[in-house]
C-alpha positions in Angstrom: 12.3 10.6 22.1 12.5 7.0 20.9 10.2 6.2 18.0 8.0 3.1 18.2 9.4 0.3 16.1 5.9 -0.4 14.6 5.9 3.1 13.1 9.4 2.6 11.6 8.5 -0.9 10.4 5.9 0.3 8.0 8.3 2.7 6.3 11.5 0.5 6.2 11.1 -0.5 2.5 10.6 3.2 1.6 13.7 4.2 3.6 15.9 1.5 2.2 14.9 2.0 -1.5 15.3 5.8 -1.2 18.9 5.4 0.2 19.8 2.8 -2.5 18.3 5.1 -5.2 21.1 7.6 -4.3 24.0 5.1 -4.4 24.9 1.5 -3.8 25.6 0.7 -0.2 26.6 -2.2 2.1 24.7 -3.1 5.2 26.6 -1.4 7.9 26.8 1.7 5.7 23.0 1.7 5.4 22.6 1.4 9.1 24.9 4.3 9.8 23.4 6.5 7.1 19.9 6.0 8.5 21.1 6.8 12.0 22.9 10.0 10.8 20.0 11.3 8.6 17.4 10.6 11.3 19.5 12.2 14.1 19.7 8.7 15.6 15.9 8.5 15.9 16.0 5.4 13.6 18.4 2.7 14.8 18.5 -0.5 12.8 20.3 -3.6 13.9 21.9 -6.1 11.4 19.4 -8.7 12.6 16.5 -6.6 11.4 18.1 -5.0 8.3 19.4 -8.0 6.5 16.0 -9.9 6.4 14.4 -6.8 4.8 17.3 -6.5 2.3 16.9 -10.2 1.4 13.2 -9.7 1.0 13.8 -6.8 -1.4 16.3 -8.9 -3.3 13.9 -11.8 -3.6 11.2 -9.4 -4.9 13.7 -8.1 -7.5 13.8 -4.6 -6.0 17.5 -4.8 -5.3 20.4 -6.9 -6.3 23.7 -7.4 -4.6 27.3 -7.7 -5.7 30.7 -8.1 -4.0 33.2 -5.3 -4.3 36.3 -4.0 -2.4 35.4 -1.0 -0.2 37.6 2.1 0.7 39.3 0.1 3.4 40.3 -2.7 1.0 37.8 -5.0 2.6 35.4 -7.0 0.4 31.8 -6.1 1.0 28.4 -7.0 -0.2 26.8 -4.0 -1.8 23.1 -3.5 -2.6 21.9 -1.8 -5.7 18.3 -0.7 -6.6 16.9 -2.2 -9.8 14.5 -0.7 -12.3 11.7 -2.7 -10.6 12.9 -1.3 -7.3 12.7 2.3 -8.6 9.1 1.6 -9.7 8.4 0.2 -6.2 10.1 3.3 -4.6 7.7 5.6 -6.5 4.7 3.6 -5.3 6.0 3.6 -1.7 6.5 7.4 -1.9 3.0 7.9 -3.2 1.6 5.7 -0.4 3.7 7.6 2.2 2.5 11.0 0.9 -1.2 9.9 1.0 -0.6 8.4 4.5 1.1 11.4 6.0 -1.4 13.8 4.4 -4.3 11.8 5.9 -2.6 11.6 9.4 -2.0 15.4 9.3 -5.7 16.0 8.4 -6.8 13.9 11.3 -4.4 15.5 13.7 -4.8 19.1 12.6 -8.2 19.1 11.0 -8.7 19.8 7.3 -8.1 23.5 7.7 -4.6 22.8 9.0 -3.7 19.9 6.7 -1.0 20.1 4.2 -2.2 20.2 0.6 
């Protein structure tokens, strides 16, 4: 089943910051990692990924640097900043509240996660 892009859009920042909190990554690597971890439910295109990365960079949540990758090719890597880690924590808290609230509505309060 394909997931509506509007649902993914609201969690893109959370997804990107969480990945970059694990390790520095370059754009194509981020795209492939998201696809792999989501069993291909989330499929980002470069045209939608890079504007979000640039927004995160402009907000001070990530920074970029050039480095030579495993293949010997120079790549632009993205790295989470201290401010980005703080934002990640806020995004995770918002996600937890959101998902708890959705589950309460869908399953009733007796079936909700607590």
